[in-house]
N, C-alpha and C positions, 0 to 999 in steps of 0.2 A: 578065294575072292573076298573082297571087303564086305562086311555086313552092311545092310542098308535097311531102312524102314520101309514098310509097304503101307499103302494107303487104301482103305476101303471106304466106300460111301454108302449112305443109307437113304433110300427113297421109300417112304412109308414102311412097309414090312420087308421090302427087298434090300438086301445088303449085297453089294457087288464091288469087284475090284476096280480101282481107279486106273484104267489102262494107260491113260496119258501120263500119269505119274509113275507107275510101277514098271512098265515095259522098258523104257530107256535105262532105268537103273539095273534091271535084270540083265539086259544085253551087255552093259558096261561091266557088270560083275562077272559075267561069263567070259567076256572077251575084253580084258582091260586095255588093250591097245586101241580100241575103237572109241570114237566120240560121237554121240548122237547130236545132231544139229537141229532136227525138227521132227514133229510127230503129227499125224492126222489120225482120227478115229472115225469109224463108220457110225453114223447116227441115223435118225429117222429118214433123212432125205439125202443119203449119200455120205461122202466123206467130208469131214469138217475142214475148214481152212487150216493151213499149217500153223502150228504153235512152235515158235523157235526158242531155243535155249536162252536167247537174249531177252525173252519176255514178249517179243512182238507177236501179236496174234493170239495171246493166251488169256486175255481177260474174258469175263462172262459176257460183256457187251460185244466184243469182237468175235467171239467164238462160243456161242451158247451151247453147242452140242459136244464140246470137247470132253466133258466129264459125264456124259450119259453112259448107261450100260452098253458095252460093246465087246465083241470078240474078234473084230477085224481092225487092223491098223496099218498105217504106212509109216515107216521110219526113214529119215534121211540121216546118214551117218558117214563119217570118215574113218577109214581104217587102213592099216598098212597093206601093201600088196606083196605078193610072193616075188622074191628076187629070182630073176632068170639069169643064170650064169652061163 
C-alpha cells in the first residue's frame, strides 16, 4: 500500500484521531481499487452531514461536527464488483 499521512487533533488535553481525514485514506490504502466519495462521522447529535471528496459539505460552517472525536462513521465508496462468469 501507498504510505499516507495521518492526522490527529488536539482539544485541550485530549488528542484524538481525525476520523474524517484518516479513515478514507486507510480504506484506499488497504483496497486500492476503491474510491471513497463521502464520509459522515457520529457527533454529539447523530451523524454529521456528508462531506464529499469534492469539498462540498466539508467546511466548519457547513459541517461543525465533522472533526469531533468519534469512533463511528459512514463511508460512501465505489469499488469493483466480483465478476460472475
